[in-house]
PLY file of the C-alpha trace (Angstrom):
ply
format ascii 1.0
element vertex 100
property float x
property float y
property float z
element edge 99
property int vertex1
property int vertex2
end_header
4.35 69.27 -8.05
2.20 72.04 -6.62
-0.21 72.27 -3.73
-3.29 74.48 -3.42
-4.20 74.69 0.25
-7.45 76.08 1.62
-7.57 76.57 5.38
-11.08 76.62 6.82
-12.14 77.75 10.28
-15.65 76.60 11.19
-17.74 77.67 14.17
-18.29 74.79 16.56
-22.06 75.05 15.98
-21.77 74.13 12.29
-18.52 72.14 12.25
-19.97 68.62 11.97
-22.45 69.62 9.25
-19.76 71.58 7.40
-17.27 68.66 7.45
-19.94 66.42 5.92
-20.68 69.06 3.26
-16.94 69.43 2.55
-16.59 65.67 2.06
-19.77 65.02 0.08
-20.18 68.21 -1.94
-17.27 70.65 -1.97
-14.34 68.29 -2.56
-16.15 66.26 -5.26
-16.93 69.48 -7.13
-13.30 70.59 -6.97
-12.01 67.20 -8.11
-14.62 67.05 -10.91
-12.95 70.06 -12.54
-10.12 67.74 -13.60
-7.53 70.33 -12.57
-6.13 68.42 -9.59
-4.50 65.00 -9.37
-5.38 64.22 -5.74
-6.48 65.78 -2.47
-6.05 65.41 1.26
-7.84 66.90 4.28
-6.19 67.48 7.64
-7.70 68.67 10.90
-5.38 71.20 12.49
-5.04 70.22 16.12
-2.97 73.16 17.41
-4.86 76.02 15.79
-4.95 79.26 17.80
-8.42 80.00 16.39
-11.77 79.40 18.03
-13.82 76.72 16.32
-12.53 73.85 14.22
-9.72 74.34 11.69
-9.05 72.15 8.64
-6.55 72.21 5.81
-8.01 71.00 2.53
-5.20 70.30 0.07
-5.31 69.81 -3.70
-2.31 68.67 -5.71
-1.65 69.72 -9.31
1.16 69.40 -11.83
1.00 72.55 -13.94
0.22 76.16 -13.27
-2.13 76.44 -16.26
-4.58 74.05 -14.59
-4.39 76.04 -11.37
-4.97 79.39 -13.08
-7.89 77.89 -15.01
-9.39 76.56 -11.77
-9.06 79.97 -10.09
-10.72 81.82 -12.94
-13.34 79.30 -14.08
-14.38 77.39 -10.96
-13.21 78.92 -7.67
-15.52 81.98 -7.66
-18.65 79.81 -7.88
-17.45 77.37 -5.22
-16.52 80.22 -2.88
-19.97 81.75 -3.43
-21.63 78.42 -2.57
-19.62 78.17 0.63
-20.54 81.71 1.67
-24.19 81.27 0.72
-24.49 78.10 2.79
-22.43 79.07 5.85
-21.91 82.84 5.73
-19.42 83.95 8.33
-19.72 80.70 10.28
-16.98 79.25 8.07
-14.10 81.44 6.97
-11.28 80.42 4.68
-8.01 81.54 3.17
-5.91 79.95 0.47
-2.21 79.53 -0.27
-0.29 77.86 -3.06
2.97 75.98 -2.66
5.60 74.43 -4.91
7.61 71.31 -4.07
11.28 72.30 -4.17
12.94 69.16 -2.86
0 1
1 2
2 3
3 4
4 5
5 6
6 7
7 8
8 9
9 10
10 11
11 12
12 13
13 14
14 15
15 16
16 17
17 18
18 19
19 20
20 21
21 22
22 23
23 24
24 25
25 26
26 27
27 28
28 29
29 30
30 31
31 32
32 33
33 34
34 35
35 36
36 37
37 38
38 39
39 40
40 41
41 42
42 43
43 44
44 45
45 46
46 47
47 48
48 49
49 50
50 51
51 52
52 53
53 54
54 55
55 56
56 57
57 58
58 59
59 60
60 61
61 62
62 63
63 64
64 65
65 66
66 67
67 68
68 69
69 70
70 71
71 72
72 73
73 74
74 75
75 76
76 77
77 78
78 79
79 80
80 81
81 82
82 83
83 84
84 85
85 86
86 87
87 88
88 89
89 90
90 91
91 92
92 93
93 94
94 95
95 96
96 97
97 98
98 99
């Protein structure tokens, strides 16, 4: 099992609107790609960053699906995020593998 994690840091001024957009638009588009088996969103309560920090997690079973997502879908979704929120929401991604 693998995990694709996107950490988002949203300015307080747009946080509530952004969370709604994440739930109603962004996550459904990611899941509609068919590349992930499930997802989970966590609010990070001890973040050292200003604003609101969330971890949006997507689980997948094979690396081919992940690579396909990154090449075929991620650039457009990242562009939509930047177009809508600019620098008011920043993100970074990491990928993990379950070893135990």
